[in-house]
VEXVO-425677 format. One record per residue (C-alpha): residue in one letter; y, x, z. Coordinates in nm, 3 decimals, padded with zeros to 5 digits. Layout:
BEGIN
+------+---------+---------+---------+
: type :   north :    east :      up :
+------+---------+---------+---------+
:    a :       Y :       X :       Z :
...
+------+---------+---------+---------+
REM end
This chain:
BEGIN
+------+---------+---------+---------+
: type :   north :    east :      up :
+------+---------+---------+---------+
:    m :  00.106 : -15.032 : -25.789 :
:    d :  00.394 : -14.887 : -25.996 :
:    i :  00.594 : -15.154 : -26.173 :
:    q :  00.617 : -14.935 : -26.488 :
:    t :  00.239 : -14.968 : -26.535 :
:    i :  00.249 : -15.340 : -26.560 :
:    i :  00.410 : -15.438 : -26.890 :
:    p :  00.413 : -15.820 : -26.830 :
:    a :  00.571 : -15.768 : -26.487 :
:    r :  00.830 : -15.535 : -26.629 :
:    r :  00.932 : -15.790 : -26.897 :
:    a :  00.960 : -16.052 : -26.631 :
:    a :  01.180 : -15.829 : -26.425 :
:    v :  01.405 : -15.742 : -26.720 :
:    a :  01.431 : -16.112 : -26.796 :
:    f :  01.530 : -16.179 : -26.434 :
:    v :  01.797 : -15.914 : -26.436 :
:    f :  01.930 : -16.049 : -26.765 :
:    v :  01.955 : -16.397 : -26.603 :
:    t :  02.116 : -16.245 : -26.298 :
:    v :  02.396 : -16.082 : -26.503 :
:    l :  02.436 : -16.394 : -26.713 :
:    i :  02.463 : -16.623 : -26.417 :
:    d :  02.713 : -16.374 : -26.257 :
:    i :  02.923 : -16.387 : -26.572 :
:    l :  02.879 : -16.760 : -26.605 :
:    s :  02.978 : -16.823 : -26.251 :
:    f :  03.302 : -16.616 : -26.287 :
:    g :  03.377 : -16.750 : -26.634 :
:    i :  03.352 : -17.106 : -26.513 :
:    i :  03.634 : -17.066 : -26.274 :
:    i :  03.865 : -16.878 : -26.521 :
:    p :  04.039 : -17.200 : -26.661 :
:    v :  04.100 : -17.357 : -26.317 :
:    l :  04.168 : -17.078 : -26.072 :
:    p :  04.532 : -17.026 : -26.173 :
:    h :  04.587 : -17.405 : -26.153 :
:    l :  04.432 : -17.426 : -25.833 :
:    i :  04.649 : -17.144 : -25.699 :
:    e :  04.947 : -17.331 : -25.827 :
:    r :  04.858 : -17.660 : -25.668 :
:    l :  04.783 : -17.500 : -25.330 :
:    g :  05.079 : -17.251 : -25.322 :
:    g :  05.343 : -17.475 : -25.459 :
:    g :  05.662 : -17.319 : -25.605 :
:    g :  05.577 : -17.367 : -25.975 :
:    i :  05.429 : -17.139 : -26.238 :
:    a :  05.647 : -16.839 : -26.155 :
:    k :  05.515 : -16.811 : -25.798 :
:    a :  05.164 : -16.884 : -25.914 :
:    a :  05.181 : -16.606 : -26.165 :
:    l :  05.261 : -16.358 : -25.876 :
:    w :  04.960 : -16.483 : -25.680 :
:    v :  04.731 : -16.467 : -25.988 :
:    g :  04.838 : -16.104 : -26.036 :
:    l :  04.764 : -16.035 : -25.666 :
:    f :  04.418 : -16.191 : -25.701 :
:    g :  04.333 : -15.983 : -26.006 :
:    t :  04.443 : -15.651 : -25.842 :
:    l :  04.263 : -15.733 : -25.517 :
:    f :  03.948 : -15.820 : -25.705 :
:    a :  03.950 : -15.501 : -25.903 :
:    t :  04.033 : -15.287 : -25.597 :
:    i :  03.755 : -15.423 : -25.388 :
:    q :  03.501 : -15.375 : -25.671 :
:    f :  03.623 : -15.018 : -25.692 :
:    i :  03.538 : -14.971 : -25.334 :
:    c :  03.221 : -15.170 : -25.308 :
:    s :  03.041 : -15.070 : -25.628 :
:    p :  02.928 : -14.722 : -25.503 :
:    i :  02.834 : -14.877 : -25.169 :
:    q :  02.599 : -15.132 : -25.351 :
:    g :  02.462 : -14.835 : -25.561 :
:    a :  02.396 : -14.614 : -25.256 :
:    l :  02.237 : -14.902 : -25.061 :
:    s :  01.993 : -14.978 : -25.357 :
:    d :  01.902 : -14.606 : -25.375 :
:    r :  01.821 : -14.614 : -24.998 :
:    f :  01.668 : -14.970 : -24.946 :
:    g :  01.569 : -15.072 : -25.302 :
:    r :  01.710 : -15.271 : -25.583 :
:    r :  01.555 : -15.606 : -25.500 :
:    l :  01.720 : -15.642 : -25.160 :
:    v :  02.070 : -15.562 : -25.284 :
:    i :  02.048 : -15.789 : -25.593 :
:    l :  01.928 : -16.092 : -25.384 :
:    l :  02.193 : -16.042 : -25.120 :
:    s :  02.447 : -16.011 : -25.390 :
:    n :  02.347 : -16.345 : -25.545 :
:    l :  02.337 : -16.508 : -25.196 :
:    g :  02.680 : -16.368 : -25.109 :
:    i :  02.837 : -16.488 : -25.430 :
:    g :  02.687 : -16.839 : -25.390 :
:    i :  02.821 : -16.882 : -25.034 :
:    d :  03.160 : -16.746 : -25.130 :
:    f :  03.204 : -16.987 : -25.418 :
:    l :  03.116 : -17.271 : -25.189 :
:    f :  03.371 : -17.144 : -24.947 :
:    m :  03.637 : -17.129 : -25.225 :
:    a :  03.553 : -17.485 : -25.332 :
:    l :  03.632 : -17.621 : -24.984 :
:    v :  03.945 : -17.424 : -24.872 :
:    n :  04.294 : -17.567 : -24.890 :
:    t :  04.532 : -17.281 : -24.875 :
:    v :  04.611 : -16.979 : -25.095 :
:    p :  04.547 : -16.706 : -24.824 :
:    l :  04.194 : -16.853 : -24.754 :
:    l :  04.131 : -16.859 : -25.139 :
:    l :  04.237 : -16.510 : -25.136 :
:    i :  03.984 : -16.429 : -24.873 :
:    g :  03.725 : -16.584 : -25.084 :
:    r :  03.834 : -16.386 : -25.387 :
:    f :  03.798 : -16.065 : -25.168 :
:    f :  03.435 : -16.137 : -25.084 :
:    s :  03.384 : -16.234 : -25.456 :
:    g :  03.476 : -15.875 : -25.547 :
:    a :  03.256 : -15.730 : -25.278 :
:    f :  02.941 : -15.918 : -25.375 :
:    a :  02.997 : -15.924 : -25.746 :
:    a :  02.905 : -15.557 : -25.794 :
:    s :  02.551 : -15.664 : -25.870 :
:    f :  02.587 : -15.536 : -26.218 :
:    t :  02.581 : -15.189 : -26.060 :
:    t :  02.239 : -15.249 : -25.924 :
:    a :  02.113 : -15.433 : -26.237 :
:    n :  02.190 : -15.118 : -26.438 :
:    a :  01.996 : -14.897 : -26.192 :
:    y :  01.705 : -15.149 : -26.198 :
:    i :  01.681 : -15.122 : -26.579 :
:    a :  01.676 : -14.737 : -26.553 :
:    d :  01.391 : -14.769 : -26.298 :
:    i :  01.157 : -14.981 : -26.515 :
:    t :  01.248 : -14.889 : -26.883 :
:    p :  01.139 : -14.571 : -27.064 :
:    p :  01.430 : -14.355 : -27.172 :
:    h :  01.389 : -14.425 : -27.533 :
:    k :  01.419 : -14.804 : -27.474 :
:    r :  01.704 : -14.812 : -27.232 :
:    a :  01.980 : -14.855 : -27.491 :
:    a :  01.814 : -15.168 : -27.620 :
:    s :  01.768 : -15.304 : -27.259 :
:    y :  02.141 : -15.225 : -27.177 :
:    g :  02.230 : -15.393 : -27.497 :
:    l :  02.040 : -15.706 : -27.378 :
:    l :  02.240 : -15.699 : -27.060 :
:    g :  02.573 : -15.656 : -27.258 :
:    s :  02.478 : -15.966 : -27.455 :
:    a :  02.479 : -16.161 : -27.128 :
:    f :  02.846 : -16.081 : -27.108 :
:    g :  02.901 : -16.226 : -27.459 :
:    i :  02.703 : -16.545 : -27.387 :
:    g :  02.855 : -16.584 : -27.043 :
:    f :  03.208 : -16.564 : -27.182 :
:    i :  03.130 : -16.822 : -27.457 :
:    i :  02.962 : -17.084 : -27.224 :
:    g :  03.147 : -17.019 : -26.892 :
:    p :  03.514 : -17.085 : -26.974 :
:    a :  03.424 : -17.385 : -27.188 :
:    l :  03.206 : -17.536 : -26.911 :
:    g :  03.472 : -17.462 : -26.652 :
:    g :  03.736 : -17.631 : -26.853 :
:    f :  03.513 : -17.934 : -26.907 :
:    l :  03.434 : -17.963 : -26.540 :
:    g :  03.778 : -17.881 : -26.422 :
:    h :  03.910 : -18.175 : -26.629 :
:    i :  03.704 : -18.398 : -26.415 :
:    d :  03.783 : -18.224 : -26.077 :
:    m :  03.943 : -17.894 : -26.012 :
:    r :  03.694 : -17.814 : -25.745 :
:    l :  03.388 : -17.892 : -25.952 :
:    p :  03.363 : -17.554 : -26.128 :
:    f :  03.349 : -17.380 : -25.788 :
:    f :  03.063 : -17.596 : -25.683 :
:    a :  02.882 : -17.538 : -26.017 :
:    a :  02.933 : -17.162 : -25.986 :
:    a :  02.788 : -17.168 : -25.626 :
:    l :  02.492 : -17.366 : -25.742 :
:    l :  02.405 : -17.132 : -26.023 :
:    a :  02.431 : -16.822 : -25.785 :
:    l :  02.218 : -16.986 : -25.509 :
:    a :  01.959 : -17.105 : -25.763 :
:    n :  01.929 : -16.753 : -25.903 :
:    f :  01.881 : -16.625 : -25.536 :
:    c :  01.606 : -16.865 : -25.475 :
:    y :  01.436 : -16.785 : -25.812 :
:    g :  01.458 : -16.412 : -25.751 :
:    l :  01.325 : -16.446 : -25.396 :
:    f :  00.996 : -16.542 : -25.532 :
:    i :  00.983 : -16.371 : -25.870 :
:    l :  01.173 : -16.043 : -25.865 :
:    p :  00.948 : -15.742 : -25.787 :
:    e :  01.093 : -15.410 : -25.637 :
:    s :  01.153 : -15.149 : -25.906 :
:    l :  01.215 : -14.837 : -25.686 :
:    p :  00.903 : -14.727 : -25.503 :
:    v :  00.958 : -14.605 : -25.137 :
:    e :  00.873 : -14.241 : -25.228 :
:    r :  01.159 : -14.239 : -25.480 :
:    r :  01.428 : -14.364 : -25.256 :
:    s :  01.702 : -14.165 : -25.086 :
:    k :  01.594 : -14.042 : -24.740 :
:    r :  01.918 : -14.173 : -24.577 :
:    f :  02.222 : -14.369 : -24.653 :
:    d :  02.519 : -14.124 : -24.675 :
:    w :  02.866 : -14.259 : -24.645 :
:    s :  03.002 : -13.947 : -24.812 :
:    h :  02.831 : -14.067 : -25.127 :
:    a :  02.896 : -14.445 : -25.088 :
:    n :  03.262 : -14.426 : -25.149 :
:    p :  03.447 : -14.410 : -25.491 :
:    f :  03.557 : -14.051 : -25.457 :
:    g :  03.226 : -13.924 : -25.325 :
:    a :  03.062 : -14.111 : -25.609 :
:    v :  03.284 : -13.919 : -25.857 :
:    m :  03.171 : -13.594 : -25.706 :
:    l :  02.819 : -13.698 : -25.813 :
:    l :  02.940 : -13.719 : -26.171 :
:    r :  03.102 : -13.369 : -26.140 :
:    r :  02.755 : -13.226 : -26.075 :
:    y :  02.658 : -13.323 : -26.439 :
:    p :  02.913 : -13.202 : -26.691 :
:    s :  02.798 : -13.421 : -26.970 :
:    v :  02.772 : -13.721 : -26.755 :
:    f :  03.129 : -13.672 : -26.623 :
:    g :  03.259 : -13.642 : -26.975 :
:    l :  03.094 : -13.972 : -27.073 :
:    a :  03.213 : -14.128 : -26.759 :
:    s :  03.573 : -14.054 : -26.870 :
:    v :  03.488 : -14.224 : -27.197 :
:    v :  03.362 : -14.537 : -27.000 :
:    f :  03.693 : -14.549 : -26.819 :
:    m :  03.902 : -14.530 : -27.122 :
:    s :  03.683 : -14.787 : -27.299 :
:    n :  03.729 : -15.026 : -26.998 :
:    l :  04.086 : -14.955 : -26.981 :
:    a :  04.123 : -15.038 : -27.355 :
:    h :  03.931 : -15.369 : -27.312 :
:    y :  04.193 : -15.493 : -27.061 :
:    v :  04.428 : -15.535 : -27.346 :
:    l :  04.241 : -15.842 : -27.456 :
:    q :  04.250 : -16.005 : -27.104 :
:    s :  04.603 : -15.905 : -27.047 :
:    v :  04.815 : -15.982 : -27.354 :
:    f :  04.585 : -16.145 : -27.619 :
:    v :  04.696 : -16.498 : -27.541 :
:    l :  05.071 : -16.407 : -27.520 :
:    y :  05.039 : -16.197 : -27.846 :
:    a :  04.868 : -16.472 : -28.034 :
:    d :  05.125 : -16.725 : -27.924 :
:    y :  05.425 : -16.488 : -27.998 :
:    r :  05.303 : -16.373 : -28.337 :
:    y :  05.095 : -16.653 : -28.480 :
:    g :  05.205 : -16.945 : -28.283 :
:    w :  04.854 : -17.020 : -28.147 :
:    g :  04.795 : -17.275 : -27.874 :
:    a :  04.515 : -17.278 : -27.621 :
:    q :  04.276 : -17.444 : -27.871 :
:    k :  04.286 : -17.171 : -28.127 :
:    v :  04.273 : -16.904 : -27.863 :
:    g :  03.970 : -17.076 : -27.716 :
:    y :  03.785 : -17.075 : -28.052 :
:    t :  03.886 : -16.706 : -28.120 :
:    l :  03.739 : -16.610 : -27.777 :
:    a :  03.425 : -16.793 : -27.844 :
:    l :  03.387 : -16.633 : -28.193 :
:    t :  03.448 : -16.289 : -28.024 :
:    g :  03.178 : -16.357 : -27.767 :
:    a :  02.930 : -16.473 : -28.015 :
:    c :  02.987 : -16.160 : -28.241 :
:    n :  02.954 : -15.932 : -27.936 :
:    a :  02.633 : -16.102 : -27.818 :
:    l :  02.477 : -16.059 : -28.167 :
:    v :  02.560 : -15.699 : -28.178 :
:    q :  02.436 : -15.606 : -27.824 :
:    a :  02.133 : -15.827 : -27.830 :
:    w :  02.000 : -15.733 : -28.192 :
:    l :  02.200 : -15.464 : -28.367 :
:    v :  02.177 : -15.209 : -28.087 :
:    r :  01.797 : -15.240 : -28.090 :
:    k :  01.797 : -15.176 : -28.463 :
:    l :  02.037 : -14.887 : -28.488 :
:    v :  01.966 : -14.670 : -28.189 :
:    p :  01.603 : -14.577 : -28.290 :
:    a :  01.745 : -14.479 : -28.638 :
:    l :  02.064 : -14.303 : -28.540 :
:    g :  02.005 : -14.193 : -28.178 :
:    e :  02.230 : -14.261 : -27.878 :
:    r :  02.467 : -13.984 : -27.945 :
:    r :  02.569 : -14.095 : -28.292 :
:    t :  02.574 : -14.464 : -28.188 :
:    v :  02.821 : -14.397 : -27.920 :
:    r :  03.066 : -14.232 : -28.161 :
:    l :  03.016 : -14.502 : -28.421 :
:    g :  03.081 : -14.796 : -28.174 :
:    l :  03.395 : -14.629 : -28.039 :
:    t :  03.525 : -14.559 : -28.392 :
:    f :  03.484 : -14.921 : -28.486 :
:    g :  03.660 : -15.035 : -28.176 :
:    a :  03.951 : -14.805 : -28.258 :
:    l :  03.968 : -14.945 : -28.604 :
:    g :  03.957 : -15.305 : -28.474 :
:    f :  04.232 : -15.256 : -28.236 :
:    g :  04.445 : -15.061 : -28.499 :
:    l :  04.400 : -15.360 : -28.738 :
:    m :  04.511 : -15.600 : -28.467 :
:    a :  04.819 : -15.405 : -28.389 :
:    f :  04.950 : -15.430 : -28.743 :
:    a :  04.804 : -15.761 : -28.862 :
:    a :  05.101 : -15.951 : -29.007 :
:    s :  04.891 : -16.279 : -29.046 :
:    w :  04.624 : -16.440 : -28.840 :
:    p :  04.352 : -16.407 : -29.115 :
:    v :  04.390 : -16.033 : -29.107 :
:    f :  04.391 : -16.054 : -28.726 :
:    l :  04.045 : -16.232 : -28.743 :
:    c :  03.906 : -15.963 : -28.963 :
:    a :  03.936 : -15.724 : -28.663 :
:    i :  03.689 : -15.938 : -28.469 :
:    p :  03.364 : -15.799 : -28.627 :
:    l :  03.503 : -15.448 : -28.589 :
:    l :  03.556 : -15.495 : -28.212 :
:    a :  03.214 : -15.656 : -28.192 :
:    l :  03.062 : -15.331 : -28.341 :
:    w :  03.244 : -15.147 : -28.054 :
:    g :  02.966 : -15.307 : -27.845 :
:    l :  02.732 : -15.039 : -27.992 :
:    a :  02.890 : -14.769 : -27.768 :
:    g :  02.830 : -14.919 : -27.416 :
:    p :  02.454 : -14.945 : -27.419 :
:    s :  02.403 : -14.612 : -27.582 :
:    m :  02.645 : -14.446 : -27.328 :
:    q :  02.450 : -14.603 : -27.035 :
:    a :  02.127 : -14.473 : -27.180 :
:    l :  02.259 : -14.122 : -27.239 :
:    i :  02.403 : -14.115 : -26.880 :
:    t :  02.083 : -14.228 : -26.709 :
:    h :  01.873 : -13.967 : -26.897 :
:    r :  02.064 : -13.702 : -26.722 :
:    v :  02.060 : -13.810 : -26.341 :
:    d :  01.775 : -13.782 : -26.104 :
:    p :  01.584 : -14.111 : -26.054 :
:    h :  01.678 : -14.139 : -25.685 :
:    e :  02.045 : -14.117 : -25.781 :
:    q :  02.054 : -14.400 : -26.030 :
:    g :  02.203 : -14.641 : -25.799 :
:    r :  02.487 : -14.407 : -25.689 :
:    l :  02.547 : -14.324 : -26.050 :
:    q :  02.585 : -14.687 : -26.161 :
:    g :  02.807 : -14.737 : -25.851 :
:    a :  03.033 : -14.450 : -25.967 :
:    i :  03.050 : -14.587 : -26.327 :
:    s :  03.130 : -14.927 : -26.198 :
:    s :  03.407 : -14.784 : -25.970 :
:    l :  03.569 : -14.629 : -26.283 :
:    s :  03.546 : -14.958 : -26.459 :
:    s :  03.723 : -15.141 : -26.160 :
:    l :  03.977 : -14.862 : -26.138 :
:    a :  04.076 : -14.942 : -26.505 :
:    g :  04.105 : -15.311 : -26.392 :
:    i :  04.359 : -15.208 : -26.127 :
:    f :  04.594 : -15.040 : -26.377 :
:    g :  04.518 : -15.199 : -26.711 :
:    p :  04.676 : -15.541 : -26.681 :
:    a :  05.013 : -15.404 : -26.564 :
:    l :  05.002 : -15.132 : -26.824 :
:    f :  04.946 : -15.354 : -27.128 :
:    t :  05.177 : -15.633 : -27.027 :
:    q :  05.471 : -15.399 : -26.958 :
:    i :  05.420 : -15.236 : -27.292 :
:    f :  05.407 : -15.571 : -27.461 :
:    a :  05.733 : -15.690 : -27.280 :
:    a :  05.906 : -15.365 : -27.380 :
:    a :  05.790 : -15.384 : -27.750 :
:    i :  05.933 : -15.743 : -27.801 :
:    a :  06.249 : -15.700 : -27.604 :
:    g :  06.566 : -15.758 : -27.795 :
:    h :  06.691 : -15.410 : -27.723 :
:    a :  06.370 : -15.240 : -27.822 :
:    a :  06.427 : -14.945 : -28.064 :
:    l :  06.116 : -15.048 : -28.256 :
:    h :  05.984 : -15.406 : -28.256 :
:    l :  05.622 : -15.369 : -28.250 :
:    p :  05.444 : -15.664 : -28.080 :
:    g :  05.103 : -15.495 : -28.143 :
:    a :  05.192 : -15.181 : -27.944 :
:    p :  04.932 : -15.265 : -27.663 :
:    f :  04.661 : -15.286 : -27.925 :
:    l :  04.779 : -14.971 : -28.077 :
:    l :  04.744 : -14.795 : -27.741 :
:    a :  04.403 : -14.938 : -27.703 :
:    s :  04.311 : -14.800 : -28.047 :
:    l :  04.431 : -14.447 : -27.942 :
:    l :  04.234 : -14.461 : -27.615 :
:    l :  03.905 : -14.540 : -27.800 :
:    g :  03.986 : -14.274 : -28.067 :
:    l :  04.031 : -14.016 : -27.799 :
:    g :  03.716 : -14.148 : -27.624 :
:    a :  03.520 : -14.094 : -27.960 :
:    w :  03.638 : -13.738 : -27.969 :
:    i :  03.544 : -13.666 : -27.605 :
:    a :  03.204 : -13.821 : -27.664 :
:    w :  03.147 : -13.590 : -27.955 :
:    r :  03.258 : -13.282 : -27.754 :
:    v :  03.029 : -13.353 : -27.448 :
:    t :  02.722 : -13.465 : -27.647 :
:    r :  02.717 : -13.232 : -27.948 :
:    k :  02.470 : -12.999 : -27.780 :
:    l :  02.246 : -13.292 : -27.654 :
:    p :  01.937 : -13.413 : -27.847 :
:    l :  01.978 : -13.733 : -28.046 :
:    h :  01.668 : -13.904 : -27.897 :
:    v :  01.451 : -13.899 : -27.580 :
:    r :  01.104 : -14.029 : -27.594 :
:    h :  00.805 : -14.070 : -27.355 :
:    e :  00.489 : -13.905 : -27.438 :
:    h :  00.152 : -14.046 : -27.322 :
:    d :  00.146 : -13.833 : -27.004 :
:    g :  00.482 : -13.994 : -26.899 :
:    a :  00.688 : -13.673 : -26.930 :
:    a :  01.017 : -13.708 : -27.113 :
:    v :  01.037 : -13.485 : -27.415 :
:    v :  01.352 : -13.425 : -27.625 :
:    e :  01.353 : -13.417 : -28.001 :
:    p :  01.554 : -13.147 : -28.165 :
:    g :  01.884 : -13.298 : -28.311 :
+------+---------+---------+---------+
REM end
């Protein structure tokens, strides 16, 4: 029986996918506070040498996700979502256990390699939501998944810091336990969302690589345009991961405690927007308008951060950045409306590859701009220059989103016969 005809089963499946994404984010958030210190302890040579290793770890992780995301997506199109999600959870759990036990930096790097390969489960989770959710409800469902990121980044680093204070290996064991527990839960609970008749007939390696996946996007002009906006949005987001701590210390003299409180506030605001506000605004405004509104708020938030002379003004930018969260779920919904059902996995793999590509270049781009902006010989002393670039990226993204969606309908709804019908916009 088709899963879409069973409302309770569909709700249970959405809940499981939400928990899967939340546990993925929790498991990675838990190790954030301790991974650099563990690298420093295992590698020796002090902070400077550890910093080089940490940079290598980050680049490797993003590169592997860039390669593996379309592979996971294509595998889920061919063999179903359930198998890929479960194997991803199992692989992550075993990998975290491996990293908890190794005693050299190269072995830890190997563990991080496999983390990047298995952690592409968000690709399949997005495809799963597209399978089981009517088009007019997808933005709200993607908003729910987005809120898992906010919740995960509130709880994960705090829990990891607490456990790491007891023992530096303990967060890795906790992450492994979470992932393996989720695998066991899903093994008995999670139904398949993609019927056999809707699956791809074969696994095609030409479609399961990042460049072949991009060619899929080229076949859908509006999707290709929105995918470029996804790339710019993800690139802009790396300014927070790359220079936020350095910027807050340089400009406002913040220590780790204030930074932690600020990140927790940011995560809480983001979770509220994606879990509640998306569900309220999208039906009223439509996905197309909501995308532009979210990107505009994000551009304003980063612009305010760039020129905030005092920390209270800087904090005022956080609600604006949280409203940026309106854009992501609405873009996902718009994109999934325009791609055939049997290609949803490949689509999400292509989108995830673009996000990973941003992770390869983003950290170096923003840290170099920050270093140049505060250098003594800089022509213009502007510590907020990285945030200004992020603001410009989102502003450009809002303009592209307007260009590629201006002829699209505002809403898509399902009639009783199951056919998708567009409303004039």
